[in-house]
Residue frames as a rotation matrix with the C-alpha (Angstrom) as fourth column:
UNK 1
0.009 -0.999 -0.048 -14.26
0.689 -0.029 0.725 -6.14
-0.725 -0.040 0.688 -13.19
UNK 2
0.901 0.185 -0.393 -13.08
-0.108 -0.781 -0.615 -3.08
-0.421 0.596 -0.684 -15.22
UNK 3
0.189 -0.871 0.454 -10.41
0.858 0.371 0.354 -3.36
-0.477 0.323 0.818 -17.84
UNK 4
0.877 -0.133 -0.462 -8.37
-0.279 -0.923 -0.264 -0.30
-0.392 0.360 -0.847 -18.99
UNK 5
0.284 -0.755 -0.591 -5.72
-0.875 0.047 -0.482 -1.33
0.392 0.654 -0.647 -21.61
UNK 6
-0.133 -0.426 -0.895 -3.65
-0.128 0.903 -0.411 -4.08
0.983 0.060 -0.174 -19.90
UNK 7
-0.951 -0.193 0.240 -4.96
-0.227 -0.090 -0.970 -3.43
0.209 -0.977 0.042 -16.43
UNK 8
-0.171 0.921 -0.350 -7.94
0.262 0.385 0.885 -5.04
0.950 0.059 -0.307 -14.77
UNK 9
-0.833 -0.105 0.543 -9.45
-0.446 -0.452 -0.772 -3.45
0.326 -0.886 0.330 -11.65
UNK 10
-0.609 0.661 -0.439 -11.82
0.760 0.645 -0.084 -5.15
0.227 -0.385 -0.895 -9.28
UNK 11
0.157 0.770 0.619 -15.02
0.330 -0.631 0.702 -3.15
0.931 0.094 -0.353 -8.69
UNK 12
0.569 -0.014 -0.822 -13.96
0.822 -0.022 0.569 -2.93
-0.025 -1.000 -0.001 -4.95
UNK 13
-0.529 -0.848 -0.040 -11.31
0.844 -0.531 0.076 -0.41
-0.085 0.006 0.996 -5.95
UNK 14
-0.786 0.266 0.558 -13.98
0.079 -0.852 0.518 1.96
0.614 0.451 0.648 -7.15
UNK 15
0.152 0.988 -0.034 -16.79
0.094 0.020 0.995 1.04
0.984 -0.155 -0.090 -4.71
UNK 16
0.267 -0.109 -0.957 -15.25
0.913 0.348 0.215 0.54
0.309 -0.931 0.193 -1.30
UNK 17
0.724 -0.037 0.689 -14.86
-0.185 -0.972 0.142 3.53
0.665 -0.230 -0.710 0.96
UNK 18
0.552 -0.661 -0.508 -11.52
0.825 0.523 0.215 3.76
0.123 -0.538 0.834 2.81
UNK 19
0.509 -0.531 0.677 -9.31
-0.264 -0.845 -0.464 6.30
0.819 0.057 -0.571 4.55
UNK 20
-0.174 -0.662 -0.729 -6.47
0.556 0.545 -0.628 5.30
0.813 -0.514 0.273 6.85
UNK 21
0.676 0.374 0.635 -7.08
-0.364 -0.579 0.729 6.23
0.641 -0.724 -0.255 10.54
UNK 22
-0.128 -0.900 -0.417 -3.68
0.021 0.418 -0.908 5.63
0.992 -0.125 -0.034 12.19
UNK 23
-0.610 -0.127 0.782 -4.64
-0.729 -0.298 -0.616 6.71
0.312 -0.946 0.089 15.69
UNK 24
0.388 0.820 0.421 -7.31
-0.900 0.435 -0.016 3.92
-0.196 -0.373 0.907 15.64
UNK 25
0.957 0.012 -0.289 -5.36
-0.128 0.914 -0.384 1.20
0.260 0.405 0.877 13.96
UNK 26
0.662 -0.741 0.110 -1.87
-0.297 -0.125 0.946 2.02
-0.688 -0.660 -0.303 15.28
UNK 27
0.220 -0.588 -0.779 -0.32
-0.975 -0.158 -0.156 1.26
-0.032 0.794 -0.608 11.86
UNK 28
0.214 -0.039 0.976 -0.79
-0.493 0.858 0.143 -2.47
-0.843 -0.512 0.164 12.30
UNK 29
0.990 0.116 -0.080 -0.35
-0.124 0.452 -0.883 -3.18
-0.066 0.884 0.462 8.60
UNK 30
0.178 -0.984 -0.029 3.43
-0.781 -0.123 -0.613 -2.83
0.599 0.131 -0.790 9.37
UNK 31
-0.374 -0.393 0.840 3.05
-0.892 0.400 -0.210 -5.64
-0.254 -0.828 -0.500 11.89
UNK 32
0.045 0.551 0.833 0.55
-0.297 0.804 -0.516 -8.25
-0.954 -0.224 0.200 10.75
UNK 33
0.512 0.117 -0.851 0.97
-0.859 0.056 -0.509 -10.52
-0.012 0.992 0.129 7.75
UNK 34
0.981 -0.175 0.088 2.50
0.178 0.984 -0.024 -13.73
-0.082 0.039 0.996 6.53
UNK 35
0.084 -0.991 0.103 5.81
0.995 0.089 0.043 -12.06
-0.052 0.099 0.994 5.80
UNK 36
-0.486 -0.325 -0.811 7.39
0.355 -0.922 0.157 -8.60
-0.798 -0.212 0.563 5.19
UNK 37
0.354 0.626 -0.695 6.25
-0.337 -0.608 -0.719 -6.13
-0.872 0.489 -0.004 2.56
UNK 38
0.572 -0.148 0.807 6.50
0.724 0.554 -0.411 -7.42
-0.386 0.819 0.424 -1.09
UNK 39
0.100 -0.642 -0.760 9.37
-0.262 -0.754 0.602 -5.91
-0.960 0.139 -0.244 -3.04
UNK 40
0.993 0.024 -0.118 10.03
-0.120 0.213 -0.970 -5.66
0.002 0.977 0.214 -6.70
UNK 41
0.493 -0.865 0.095 13.56
0.869 0.483 -0.108 -6.63
0.047 0.136 0.990 -7.97
UNK 42
0.024 -0.432 0.902 14.33
0.362 -0.837 -0.410 -2.96
0.932 0.337 0.136 -8.49
UNK 43
0.669 0.335 0.663 13.27
-0.435 -0.546 0.716 -2.15
0.602 -0.768 -0.220 -4.91
UNK 44
0.861 -0.460 -0.217 15.66
0.496 0.666 0.558 -4.71
-0.113 -0.587 0.801 -3.50
UNK 45
-0.083 -0.912 0.402 18.50
0.918 -0.227 -0.326 -2.75
0.389 0.342 0.855 -5.09
UNK 46
0.122 0.200 0.972 16.97
-0.013 -0.979 0.203 0.60
0.992 -0.037 -0.117 -4.04
UNK 47
0.963 0.271 0.004 16.93
-0.007 0.010 1.000 -0.49
0.271 -0.963 0.012 -0.46
UNK 48
0.375 -0.917 -0.140 20.63
0.920 0.348 0.183 -1.20
-0.119 -0.197 0.973 -0.66
UNK 49
-0.230 -0.478 0.848 21.26
0.684 -0.699 -0.209 2.24
0.693 0.532 0.487 -2.21
UNK 50
0.242 0.460 0.854 19.18
-0.185 -0.842 0.506 4.19
0.952 -0.281 -0.119 0.39
UNK 51
0.424 0.004 -0.906 20.38
0.715 0.613 0.337 2.29
0.556 -0.790 0.257 3.54
UNK 52
-0.577 -0.760 -0.299 22.79
0.783 -0.409 -0.469 5.01
0.235 -0.504 0.831 4.75
UNK 53
-0.716 0.394 0.577 20.02
-0.263 -0.917 0.300 7.66
0.647 0.063 0.760 4.48
UNK 54
0.285 0.935 -0.210 17.33
-0.283 0.292 0.914 5.42
0.916 -0.200 0.348 6.09
UNK 55
-0.110 -0.375 -0.921 19.40
0.604 0.711 -0.362 3.81
0.790 -0.596 0.148 8.93
UNK 56
-0.927 -0.353 0.124 19.46
0.120 -0.595 -0.795 6.83
0.354 -0.722 0.594 11.23
UNK 57
-0.360 0.896 0.260 15.60
-0.806 -0.439 0.396 6.80
0.469 -0.067 0.881 11.40
UNK 58
0.193 0.504 -0.842 15.28
-0.223 0.858 0.463 3.20
0.956 0.099 0.278 12.51
UNK 59
0.818 0.127 0.562 14.93
-0.576 0.174 0.799 1.53
0.004 -0.976 0.216 15.86
UNK 60
-0.229 -0.941 0.248 18.03
-0.940 0.280 0.196 -0.39
-0.254 -0.189 -0.949 17.17
UNK 61
-0.136 0.221 0.966 16.09
-0.110 0.965 -0.236 -3.69
-0.985 -0.138 -0.107 16.81
UNK 62
0.863 0.506 -0.016 15.29
-0.026 0.013 -1.000 -2.86
-0.505 0.863 0.024 13.26
UNK 63
0.424 -0.824 -0.375 18.80
-0.900 -0.338 -0.276 -2.05
0.101 0.454 -0.885 12.39
UNK 64
-0.366 -0.618 0.696 20.00
-0.707 0.670 0.224 -5.29
-0.605 -0.410 -0.683 13.96
UNK 65
0.278 0.568 0.775 17.42
0.072 0.792 -0.606 -7.37
-0.958 0.224 0.179 12.11
UNK 66
0.962 0.060 -0.266 18.35
-0.244 -0.250 -0.937 -5.77
-0.123 0.966 -0.225 8.72
UNK 67
0.138 -0.981 -0.138 22.15
-0.989 -0.130 -0.065 -6.13
0.046 0.145 -0.988 9.35
UNK 68
-0.388 -0.201 0.899 21.68
-0.421 0.907 0.022 -9.79
-0.820 -0.370 -0.437 10.25
UNK 69
0.162 0.602 0.782 19.04
0.378 0.694 -0.612 -10.78
-0.911 0.395 -0.115 7.61
UNK 70
-0.669 -0.421 0.613 19.77
0.724 -0.180 0.666 -8.29
-0.170 0.889 0.425 4.86
UNK 71
-0.878 0.352 -0.325 18.02
-0.368 -0.930 -0.012 -5.21
-0.306 0.109 0.946 3.37
UNK 72
0.187 0.923 -0.335 15.61
-0.978 0.209 0.029 -7.58
0.096 0.322 0.942 1.81
UNK 73
-0.638 -0.310 0.705 14.87
-0.477 0.877 -0.046 -11.34
-0.605 -0.366 -0.707 2.24
UNK 74
-0.681 0.429 -0.594 13.03
-0.346 0.526 0.777 -14.25
0.646 0.734 -0.209 0.53
UNK 75
-0.147 0.688 0.710 9.73
-0.963 0.064 -0.262 -15.32
-0.226 -0.722 0.653 2.07
UNK 76
-0.284 0.030 0.958 8.22
-0.226 0.969 -0.097 -18.78
-0.932 -0.244 -0.269 2.09
UNK 77
0.724 0.545 0.423 7.04
0.320 0.279 -0.906 -18.41
-0.611 0.791 0.028 -1.52
UNK 78
-0.108 -0.938 0.330 10.57
0.891 0.056 0.451 -17.22
-0.442 0.342 0.829 -2.58
UNK 79
0.559 0.348 0.752 9.34
0.629 -0.769 -0.112 -13.66
0.540 0.536 -0.649 -3.12
UNK 80
-0.637 -0.762 0.120 11.43
0.515 -0.536 -0.669 -10.59
0.574 -0.364 0.733 -2.16
UNK 81
0.585 0.811 0.017 10.13
0.482 -0.364 0.797 -8.97
0.653 -0.458 -0.604 0.96
UNK 82
0.128 -0.560 0.819 11.34
-0.615 -0.692 -0.378 -6.63
0.778 -0.455 -0.433 3.72
UNK 83
-0.598 -0.398 -0.696 12.88
0.277 0.712 -0.645 -8.29
0.752 -0.579 -0.315 6.84
UNK 84
0.578 0.802 0.152 10.93
0.035 -0.211 0.977 -8.49
0.815 -0.559 -0.150 10.11
UNK 85
-0.416 -0.527 0.741 11.82
-0.796 -0.183 -0.577 -7.84
0.439 -0.830 -0.343 13.66
UNK 86
-0.577 0.295 0.762 11.32
-0.318 0.777 -0.542 -11.35
-0.752 -0.555 -0.355 15.12
UNK 87
-0.762 0.448 0.467 8.23
0.647 0.535 0.543 -12.66
-0.006 0.716 -0.698 13.34
UNK 88
0.108 0.899 -0.424 6.21
0.785 -0.339 -0.519 -9.43
-0.610 -0.276 -0.742 13.68
UNK 89
0.756 0.406 -0.513 6.70
0.090 -0.841 -0.533 -5.86
-0.648 0.357 -0.673 12.49
UNK 90
0.806 -0.471 0.357 8.65
0.379 -0.051 -0.924 -4.70
0.454 0.881 0.138 9.44
UNK 91
0.120 -0.848 -0.515 12.32
0.965 -0.023 0.263 -4.01
-0.234 -0.529 0.816 10.37
UNK 92
-0.633 -0.282 0.721 11.89
0.556 -0.813 0.170 -0.57
0.539 0.509 0.671 8.53
UNK 93
0.376 0.909 0.181 9.11
0.477 -0.358 0.803 0.48
0.794 -0.215 -0.568 10.87
UNK 94
-0.803 -0.558 0.210 9.40
0.150 -0.530 -0.834 3.11
0.577 -0.639 0.510 13.52
UNK 95
-0.007 0.833 -0.553 7.11
0.964 0.153 0.219 3.96
0.267 -0.532 -0.804 16.52
UNK 96
-0.899 -0.151 0.412 5.78
0.104 -0.986 -0.133 7.44
0.426 -0.077 0.901 16.84
UNK 97
-0.498 0.731 0.466 3.17
-0.867 -0.415 -0.275 8.19
-0.008 -0.541 0.841 19.48
UNK 98
-0.369 0.307 0.877 2.51
-0.308 0.850 -0.427 4.42
-0.877 -0.428 -0.219 19.81
UNK 99
0.758 0.625 -0.187 1.88
-0.347 0.144 -0.927 4.25
-0.552 0.767 0.326 16.00
UNK 100
0.014 -0.747 0.664 3.91
0.527 0.570 0.630 2.07
-0.850 0.341 0.402 13.64
UNK 101
0.812 0.198 -0.549 5.16
-0.314 -0.644 -0.697 4.20
-0.492 0.739 -0.461 10.71
UNK 102
0.820 -0.444 0.361 7.64
0.569 0.557 -0.606 3.80
0.068 0.702 0.709 7.92
UNK 103
0.357 -0.761 -0.542 11.21
0.344 -0.432 0.834 4.79
-0.868 -0.484 0.108 8.60
UNK 104
-0.506 -0.514 0.692 11.95
0.810 -0.007 0.587 4.95
-0.297 0.858 0.420 4.88
UNK 105
0.255 0.692 0.675 9.05
0.795 -0.548 0.261 7.38
0.550 0.470 -0.690 4.40
UNK 106
0.844 0.005 -0.536 10.38
0.405 -0.662 0.630 9.57
-0.352 -0.749 -0.561 7.25
UNK 107
-0.264 -0.964 -0.017 13.71
0.499 -0.152 0.853 9.73
-0.825 0.217 0.522 5.52
UNK 108
-0.335 0.291 0.896 11.77
0.914 -0.129 0.383 10.71
0.228 0.948 -0.223 2.31
UNK 109
0.649 0.757 0.072 9.82
0.710 -0.637 0.298 13.41
0.272 -0.142 -0.952 4.08
UNK 110
0.604 -0.558 -0.570 13.06
0.222 -0.569 0.792 14.93
-0.766 -0.605 -0.219 5.34
UNK 111
0.864 -0.224 -0.452 14.52
-0.503 -0.447 -0.740 14.99
-0.036 0.866 -0.498 1.85
UNK 112
0.028 -0.888 0.459 17.14
-0.666 0.325 0.671 12.39
-0.745 -0.324 -0.583 2.61
UNK 113
-0.812 -0.225 0.539 16.05
0.209 0.750 0.628 10.05
-0.546 0.622 -0.562 -0.24
UNK 114
-0.613 0.582 -0.534 13.89
-0.790 -0.453 0.414 10.25
-0.001 0.675 0.738 -3.28
UNK 115
-0.628 0.350 -0.695 12.50
0.083 0.918 0.387 6.73
0.774 0.186 -0.606 -2.56
UNK 116
-0.150 0.653 0.742 9.31
-0.787 -0.534 0.311 7.11
0.599 -0.537 0.594 -0.61
UNK 117
-0.222 0.096 0.970 8.59
-0.634 0.742 -0.218 3.44
-0.741 -0.664 -0.104 0.52
UNK 118
-0.938 -0.109 0.328 7.99
0.122 0.785 0.608 0.12
-0.323 0.610 -0.723 -1.29
UNK 119
-0.728 0.671 -0.138 5.05
-0.507 -0.393 0.767 0.38
0.461 0.628 0.627 -3.73
UNK 120
-0.369 0.614 -0.697 3.26
0.391 0.783 0.483 -2.47
0.843 -0.094 -0.529 -2.00
UNK 121
-0.544 0.052 -0.837 3.19
0.809 -0.231 -0.540 -0.43
-0.222 -0.972 0.084 1.21
UNK 122
-0.925 0.123 -0.359 2.16
-0.176 -0.977 0.118 2.74
-0.337 0.173 0.926 -0.54
UNK 123
-0.622 0.702 -0.348 -0.70
-0.464 0.028 0.886 0.99
0.631 0.712 0.308 -2.34
UNK 124
-0.850 0.268 -0.453 -1.92
0.469 0.776 -0.422 -0.96
0.239 -0.571 -0.785 0.70
UNK 125
-0.172 0.161 0.972 -4.72
-0.344 0.915 -0.212 -2.30
-0.923 -0.371 -0.102 0.97
UNK 126
0.837 0.356 -0.416 -4.73
-0.506 0.210 -0.837 -2.59
-0.210 0.911 0.356 -2.82
UNK 127
-0.003 -0.806 0.592 -2.50
-0.048 0.591 0.805 -5.22
-0.999 -0.026 -0.041 -4.39
UNK 128
0.455 0.185 -0.871 -1.25
-0.861 -0.160 -0.483 -5.55
-0.229 0.970 0.086 -8.01
UNK 129
0.143 -0.384 0.912 -0.62
-0.019 0.920 0.391 -9.02
-0.990 -0.073 0.124 -9.41
UNK 130
-0.130 -0.315 -0.940 1.16
-0.913 -0.331 0.237 -9.44
-0.386 0.889 -0.245 -12.77
UNK 131
0.420 0.278 0.864 0.20
0.098 0.932 -0.348 -12.06
-0.902 0.231 0.365 -15.33
UNK 132
-0.291 -0.631 0.719 1.57
0.755 0.310 0.578 -12.95
-0.588 0.711 0.386 -18.74
UNK 133
-0.540 0.120 0.833 -0.64
0.722 -0.442 0.532 -10.40
0.432 0.889 0.152 -20.63
UNK 134
0.239 0.609 0.757 -2.28
0.015 -0.782 0.624 -8.19
0.971 -0.138 -0.196 -17.99
UNK 135
-0.891 -0.445 -0.087 -2.07
0.137 -0.081 -0.987 -6.93
0.432 -0.892 0.133 -14.45
UNK 136
0.089 0.972 -0.218 -4.83
0.532 0.139 0.835 -7.10
0.842 -0.190 -0.505 -11.84
UNK 137
-0.778 -0.274 0.565 -5.53
-0.268 -0.668 -0.694 -4.48
0.568 -0.692 0.447 -9.17
UNK 138
0.065 0.820 -0.569 -7.52
0.405 0.500 0.766 -5.89
0.912 -0.280 -0.300 -6.30
UNK 139
0.019 0.059 0.998 -8.60
-0.751 -0.659 0.053 -4.81
0.661 -0.750 0.032 -2.79
UNK 140
-0.470 -0.311 -0.826 -7.40
0.297 0.826 -0.479 -6.83
0.832 -0.470 -0.296 0.18
UNK 141
0.329 0.665 0.671 -9.98
-0.486 -0.490 0.724 -6.55
0.810 -0.564 0.162 2.98
UNK 142
-0.468 -0.580 -0.667 -8.43
0.349 0.572 -0.742 -7.06
0.812 -0.580 -0.065 6.36
UNK 143
0.448 0.616 -0.648 -9.89
0.805 0.038 0.593 -6.95
0.390 -0.787 -0.478 9.92
UNK 144
-0.223 -0.617 -0.755 -7.17
0.884 -0.454 0.110 -4.57
-0.411 -0.643 0.647 11.05
UNK 145
-0.964 -0.130 0.234 -8.42
0.234 -0.831 0.505 -1.90
0.129 0.542 0.831 8.57
UNK 146
-0.095 0.981 -0.169 -11.88
0.980 0.122 0.158 -1.71
0.175 -0.150 -0.973 10.00
UNK 147
0.045 0.046 -0.998 -11.14
0.557 -0.831 -0.013 1.84
-0.830 -0.555 -0.063 11.33
UNK 148
-0.861 -0.435 -0.265 -10.13
-0.017 -0.495 0.869 2.88
-0.509 0.753 0.418 7.78
UNK 149
-0.717 0.652 0.248 -13.36
0.585 0.368 0.723 1.52
0.380 0.663 -0.645 6.34
UNK 150
0.195 0.782 -0.592 -15.37
0.963 -0.268 -0.036 3.45
-0.187 -0.563 -0.805 8.97
UNK 151
-0.247 -0.382 -0.890 -13.41
0.266 -0.910 0.317 6.67
-0.932 -0.158 0.326 8.39
UNK 152
-0.984 -0.135 0.119 -13.91
0.134 -0.110 0.985 6.35
-0.120 0.985 0.126 4.62
UNK 153
-0.357 0.934 0.011 -17.60
0.859 0.323 0.397 5.82
0.367 0.151 -0.918 5.13
UNK 154
0.165 0.397 -0.903 -17.96
0.791 -0.600 -0.119 8.74
-0.589 -0.695 -0.413 7.41
UNK 155
-0.124 -0.253 -0.959 -16.37
-0.145 -0.952 0.270 11.28
-0.982 0.173 0.082 5.06
UNK 156
0.747 0.657 0.104 -17.25
-0.033 0.192 -0.981 9.55
-0.665 0.729 0.165 1.80
UNK 157
0.017 -0.849 -0.528 -13.75
-0.934 -0.202 0.296 8.86
-0.358 0.488 -0.796 0.57
UNK 158
0.940 0.299 -0.161 -13.51
-0.340 0.807 -0.483 6.03
-0.014 0.509 0.861 -1.96
UNK 159
0.560 -0.780 0.281 -10.53
0.384 0.544 0.746 3.68
-0.734 -0.310 0.604 -1.94
UNK 160
0.220 -0.557 0.801 -9.27
0.962 -0.010 -0.272 4.79
0.159 0.831 0.534 -5.41
UNK 161
0.710 0.037 0.703 -9.44
0.036 -0.999 0.015 8.46
0.703 0.015 -0.711 -4.13
UNK 162
0.900 -0.368 0.234 -7.51
-0.287 -0.099 0.953 7.66
-0.327 -0.925 -0.194 -1.04
UNK 163
0.325 -0.770 0.549 -4.93
0.479 0.635 0.607 5.79
-0.815 0.065 0.575 -3.09
UNK 164
0.990 0.129 -0.064 -4.59
0.017 -0.548 -0.837 8.57
-0.143 0.827 -0.544 -5.77
UNK 165
0.428 -0.896 -0.115 -0.79
-0.874 -0.443 0.201 9.13
-0.231 0.015 -0.973 -5.24
UNK 166
-0.330 -0.636 0.698 0.31
-0.400 0.764 0.507 5.50
-0.855 -0.111 -0.506 -5.12
UNK 167
0.404 0.530 0.745 -2.04
0.465 0.583 -0.666 4.50
-0.788 0.616 -0.011 -8.06
UNK 168
0.958 -0.139 -0.251 -0.52
-0.282 -0.607 -0.743 7.24
-0.049 0.783 -0.621 -10.19
UNK 169
0.072 -0.987 0.146 2.95
-0.895 0.001 0.446 6.13
-0.441 -0.163 -0.883 -9.16
UNK 170
-0.248 -0.075 0.966 1.98
-0.017 0.997 0.074 2.51
-0.969 0.002 -0.249 -10.15
UNK 171
0.068 0.519 0.852 -0.08
0.778 0.507 -0.371 3.05
-0.624 0.688 -0.369 -13.24
UNK 172
-0.800 -0.387 0.458 0.36
0.592 -0.635 0.497 6.58
0.098 0.668 0.737 -14.47
UNK 173
-0.748 0.492 -0.446 -1.66
-0.138 -0.772 -0.620 9.67
-0.650 -0.402 0.645 -14.39
UNK 174
-0.606 0.529 -0.594 -3.62
-0.755 -0.149 0.638 8.95
0.249 0.835 0.490 -17.60
UNK 175
-0.498 0.444 -0.745 -4.87
0.198 0.895 0.400 5.55
0.844 0.052 -0.534 -16.37
UNK 176
-0.791 0.251 -0.558 -5.81
0.569 -0.035 -0.822 7.01
-0.226 -0.967 -0.115 -13.02
UNK 177
-0.702 0.571 -0.425 -7.92
-0.569 -0.809 -0.148 9.61
-0.429 0.138 0.893 -14.70
UNK 178
-0.468 0.565 -0.679 -9.64
-0.542 0.423 0.726 6.92
0.698 0.708 0.108 -16.73
UNK 179
-0.639 0.212 -0.739 -10.29
0.608 0.729 -0.316 4.97
0.472 -0.651 -0.595 -13.51
UNK 180
-0.847 0.331 -0.416 -11.85
0.141 -0.614 -0.776 8.09
-0.512 -0.716 0.474 -11.96
UNK 181
-0.579 0.632 -0.516 -14.17
-0.813 -0.394 0.429 8.47
0.068 0.668 0.741 -14.99
UNK 182
-0.445 0.421 -0.790 -15.25
-0.078 0.861 0.503 4.89
0.892 0.286 -0.350 -14.80
UNK 183
-0.791 0.162 -0.590 -15.89
0.610 0.287 -0.738 5.11
0.049 -0.944 -0.326 -11.11
UNK 184
-0.754 0.537 -0.378 -18.12
-0.351 -0.816 -0.459 8.15
-0.555 -0.213 0.804 -11.64
UNK 185
-0.419 0.607 -0.675 -19.98
-0.809 0.088 0.581 6.46
0.412 0.790 0.455 -14.37
UNK 186
-0.654 0.185 -0.733 -20.44
0.311 0.950 -0.038 3.33
0.690 -0.253 -0.679 -12.32
UNK 187
-0.826 0.335 -0.453 -21.94
0.396 -0.227 -0.890 5.31
-0.401 -0.914 0.055 -9.47
UNK 188
-0.655 0.565 -0.502 -24.16
-0.705 -0.696 0.137 7.11
-0.272 0.444 0.854 -11.96
UNK 189
-0.502 0.393 -0.771 -25.38
-0.400 0.685 0.609 3.81
0.767 0.614 -0.186 -13.34
UNK 190
-0.710 0.254 -0.657 -26.17
0.627 0.652 -0.426 2.43
0.320 -0.714 -0.622 -9.83
UNK 191
-0.801 0.424 -0.422 -28.01
0.009 -0.697 -0.717 5.61
-0.598 -0.578 0.555 -8.88
UNK 192
-0.504 0.589 -0.632 -30.11
-0.855 -0.234 0.463 5.49
0.125 0.774 0.621 -12.09
UNK 193
-0.606 0.206 -0.768 -30.70
-0.029 0.960 0.280 1.82
0.795 0.192 -0.575 -11.53
UNK 194
-0.821 0.260 -0.508 -31.93
0.561 0.205 -0.802 2.42
-0.104 -0.944 -0.314 -7.98
UNK 195
-0.656 0.611 -0.443 -34.25
-0.468 -0.790 -0.397 5.33
-0.593 -0.053 0.804 -9.08
UNK 196
-0.494 0.460 -0.738 -35.65
-0.724 0.253 0.642 3.10
0.481 0.851 0.208 -11.79
UNK 197
-0.696 0.199 -0.690 -36.53
0.351 0.933 -0.084 0.43
0.627 -0.301 -0.719 -9.26
UNK 198
-0.898 0.358 -0.256 -38.55
0.132 -0.335 -0.933 2.86
-0.420 -0.871 0.254 -7.08
């Protein structure tokens, strides 16, 4: 584990290679899981505020689910999450070329809203958990992301590099820069250790 101020990072964030490959995984992170995407309290209010801008981008079944269940719902652990269509994909998801994508993000890309998407979606497959005196950033390894691990390995993209924008959104630019320095030093240490063992 690496600690920077009040934030603890698992070494996986710095060591794992990862780059989303949507044509291979079909955006299944929008479909599979125990419940919808986790939301902060602020994000539940934001979804209410951006509804008129986002609604035109959504599928009829997504709109129906949201209008029946609400812009956000409570899951089995009483946490705020996005509603689902049935018990599968996120109600805010859209299908483009057989790939599940975020309707909120589509509205953002068209300049209809300044809210890109829930932070938990933007950070995926990393998760931030808050404790009384620190927060922990961990990597959630899932079978559906095998194509992303293969793509990251092929082009040498580390998870923290792939997640640059959402990590800065969540933690700030200064902490992200410190994370990059630590990751580089960690690789240098491993390379020196391997050379010493030869």
